[in-house]
C-alpha positions as CSV (number, residue, x, y, z in Angstrom):
1,X,66.5,80.1,155.3
2,X,67.5,78.9,158.8
3,X,65.7,80.8,161.5
4,X,67.5,83.1,163.9
5,X,67.9,80.7,166.7
6,X,69.1,83.0,169.4
7,X,68.3,86.6,170.2
8,X,70.4,88.4,172.8
9,X,73.3,86.8,174.7
10,X,72.8,84.7,177.8
11,X,75.3,82.3,179.3
12,X,73.3,79.3,177.9
13,X,72.5,80.8,174.5
14,X,74.3,77.9,172.8
15,X,72.9,74.6,174.2
16,X,75.1,72.2,172.3
17,X,78.6,72.3,170.9
18,X,79.2,74.0,167.6
19,X,80.4,71.1,165.4
20,X,84.1,70.7,164.6
21,X,85.0,72.5,161.4
22,X,82.3,75.1,161.7
23,X,82.8,78.7,160.4
24,X,81.7,81.5,162.8
25,X,81.3,84.7,160.8
26,X,81.2,87.8,163.0
27,X,79.3,90.5,161.1
28,X,76.5,90.2,158.5
29,X,77.3,93.3,156.5
30,X,78.9,93.5,153.1
31,X,82.0,91.4,154.1
32,X,80.0,89.0,156.1
33,X,77.6,88.4,153.3
34,X,80.5,87.8,150.9
35,X,82.0,85.3,153.4
36,X,78.7,83.4,153.6
37,X,78.6,83.2,149.8
38,X,82.2,82.0,149.4
39,X,82.2,79.5,152.2
40,X,78.8,78.0,151.3
41,X,79.9,77.6,147.6
42,X,83.1,75.8,148.5
43,X,82.2,73.7,151.6
44,X,79.3,72.0,153.3
45,X,80.7,72.9,156.7
46,X,78.2,74.4,159.2
47,X,78.1,78.2,159.0
48,X,77.1,80.5,161.9
49,X,76.6,84.2,161.3
50,X,76.5,86.6,164.3
51,X,75.2,90.1,164.1
52,X,73.2,92.3,166.5
53,X,71.1,93.5,163.6
54,X,68.4,91.1,162.7
55,X,67.6,92.9,159.4
56,X,71.2,92.3,158.2
57,X,70.9,88.6,159.1
58,X,67.6,88.4,157.3
59,X,69.2,90.0,154.2
60,X,71.6,87.1,153.7
61,X,69.2,85.3,151.5
62,X,68.0,81.7,151.4
63,X,71.4,80.1,151.9
64,X,71.3,77.4,154.7
65,X,73.1,79.0,157.7
66,X,72.6,79.5,161.4
67,X,71.8,83.2,162.1
68,X,72.5,84.5,165.6
69,X,71.2,87.9,166.7
70,X,73.8,89.0,169.2
71,X,76.8,91.3,169.7
72,X,79.7,89.4,168.1
73,X,82.3,90.0,170.8
74,X,79.9,89.1,173.6
75,X,78.9,85.9,171.7
76,X,82.5,84.8,171.4
77,X,83.2,85.5,175.0
78,X,80.2,83.6,176.4
79,X,80.4,80.7,174.0
80,X,84.0,80.0,172.9
81,X,84.3,77.2,175.5
82,X,81.6,75.3,173.7
83,X,83.3,75.7,170.3
84,X,85.8,73.3,168.9
85,X,89.4,74.6,168.9
86,X,89.5,73.9,165.1
87,X,86.4,76.0,164.4
88,X,87.2,79.1,162.3
89,X,86.4,82.7,163.2
90,X,85.9,85.0,160.2
91,X,86.1,88.7,161.3
92,X,83.7,90.8,159.2
93,X,83.4,93.8,161.4
94,X,85.0,97.3,161.2
95,X,87.2,96.9,164.3
96,X,90.0,94.6,165.5
97,X,87.9,91.7,166.7
98,X,90.8,89.7,168.2
99,X,91.7,92.6,170.5
100,X,88.2,93.3,171.6
101,X,87.7,89.6,172.4
102,X,91.0,89.6,174.4
103,X,90.1,92.8,176.3
104,X,86.7,91.3,177.3
105,X,88.3,87.9,178.1
106,X,90.8,89.4,180.5
107,X,88.4,91.8,182.1
108,X,88.0,91.3,185.8
109,X,91.4,89.6,186.1
110,X,93.5,92.3,184.5
111,X,93.0,95.9,183.4
112,X,93.5,96.3,179.6
113,X,94.0,99.9,178.5
114,X,94.2,100.6,174.8
115,X,97.0,103.0,173.9
116,X,98.2,104.6,170.6
117,X,100.5,102.6,168.4
118,X,103.9,104.4,168.6
119,X,104.4,106.6,165.5
120,X,108.0,105.4,165.4
121,X,106.8,101.9,164.4
122,X,105.2,103.1,161.1
123,X,108.5,103.6,159.2
124,X,109.3,100.0,160.0
125,X,106.3,98.8,158.1
126,X,105.5,98.8,154.4
127,X,102.3,100.9,154.1
128,X,100.1,102.0,157.1
129,X,96.8,103.8,157.7
130,X,94.9,104.8,160.8
131,X,92.4,102.1,161.7
132,X,89.3,102.2,163.8
133,X,89.6,103.1,167.5
134,X,93.3,103.8,167.4
135,X,94.4,100.6,165.6
136,X,96.9,100.7,162.7
137,X,96.2,99.1,159.3
138,X,99.3,97.6,157.6
139,X,99.6,96.3,154.0
140,X,102.1,95.5,151.4
141,X,99.8,97.1,148.9
142,X,99.2,100.8,148.5
143,X,96.1,100.1,146.3
144,X,92.8,98.3,146.6
145,X,93.4,94.6,146.0
146,X,91.1,92.5,143.8
147,X,88.4,90.7,145.8
148,X,89.5,87.4,144.4
149,X,93.2,87.6,145.3
150,X,94.4,84.0,146.0
151,X,97.2,85.3,148.3
152,X,100.1,84.1,146.1
153,X,103.8,84.6,146.8
154,X,103.9,87.3,144.1
155,X,101.4,90.1,143.9
156,X,98.7,89.5,141.3
157,X,98.6,93.3,140.4
158,X,102.3,94.3,140.4
159,X,104.0,91.0,139.9
160,X,106.3,91.9,142.9
161,X,107.4,88.9,144.9
162,X,106.8,89.1,148.7
163,X,110.0,87.7,150.2
164,X,108.4,87.5,153.7
165,X,104.7,87.2,154.6
166,X,103.4,90.1,156.5
167,X,102.3,88.0,159.5
168,X,106.0,86.9,159.8
169,X,107.3,90.4,159.4
170,X,105.0,91.7,162.1
171,X,106.0,88.8,164.4
172,X,109.6,90.0,164.2
173,X,108.7,93.6,164.9
174,X,110.8,95.0,167.8
175,X,110.1,98.2,169.6
176,X,111.5,99.2,173.0
177,X,109.0,98.6,175.9
178,X,106.6,96.5,173.8
179,X,106.0,92.8,173.5
180,X,104.4,91.6,170.2
181,X,101.9,88.8,169.5
182,X,100.6,88.2,166.0
183,X,97.6,85.9,165.1
184,X,97.9,84.6,161.6
185,X,94.9,84.9,159.4
186,X,94.8,81.9,157.0
187,X,93.0,82.1,153.6
188,X,89.7,80.3,153.4
189,X,88.8,81.4,149.9
190,X,90.3,84.0,147.5
191,X,90.1,87.3,149.4
192,X,88.7,85.8,152.5
193,X,90.6,84.8,155.7
194,X,90.1,83.8,159.3
195,X,91.7,82.2,162.3
196,X,90.8,79.3,164.6
197,X,89.3,79.4,168.1
198,X,92.6,77.9,169.4
199,X,94.5,81.0,168.1
200,X,92.4,83.2,170.3
201,X,92.7,81.0,173.4
202,X,96.4,80.6,172.9
203,X,96.8,84.3,172.7
204,X,94.8,84.8,175.9
205,X,97.0,82.3,177.7
206,X,100.1,84.0,176.4
207,X,99.0,87.3,177.8
208,X,97.9,85.9,181.1
209,X,101.3,84.1,181.5
210,X,103.4,87.2,180.7
211,X,101.0,89.6,182.4
212,X,101.9,93.2,182.9
213,X,103.4,95.3,180.2
214,X,102.8,97.0,176.9
215,X,101.8,95.0,173.9
216,X,101.2,95.1,170.2
217,X,98.5,92.6,169.1
218,X,98.2,92.0,165.4
219,X,96.1,89.9,163.1
220,X,97.6,89.4,159.6
221,X,97.7,87.3,156.5
222,X,100.5,87.3,153.9
223,X,99.8,90.8,152.7
224,X,97.4,92.7,155.1
225,X,97.1,93.2,158.8
226,X,96.0,95.3,161.8
227,X,97.9,96.2,164.9
228,X,96.5,97.4,168.2
229,X,98.6,98.7,171.1
230,X,97.5,98.2,174.7
231,X,98.8,98.0,178.3
232,X,98.0,95.2,180.7
233,X,97.9,96.1,184.4
């Protein structure tokens, strides 16, 4: 087992670049543990797992990984510049990681205020449920999907063909007074997805360029996603 090499978050907590092609798993709970197992079985790429709870990090077993005891959002904010744009972030936390990263990234330069996703948007989407902290969960499925779903064009449970991936459907979402930006989550292994560091930085530059206004930020794969509404001032 690799030792926890960093406790707490300081500006110099990573002293060398995380190598290109690394996987950065934010969260060491049930989903983070599964991500470690699947990635380590299918690749010899470096794996970094970030969680504020040292006990959860220690419970990941003897697999060779880098364990980082730190708040996941704070870790990304303070260290993303040392990461390679092609490194992959795997969200394994019960909140919209991309939004929380963006709000922290823009803090000081802009005021980011989370607002409710308009109710009128829900009928425009396939299936929706309230998510954590005001976000909206969106899915083509109205059932619990198999853990090992390979994200095919046709659903492995119903056989129904998805004519349009959810990430594309959300990108075309139009609602008066709101701009929309969707980060695509790409499948790493069956039932496991993530996005690249460059996807986060491109999103941040997009918001800084367009500035004030109301936004819907989403993260989505072919079948599932999450939307968060906010206002930039």
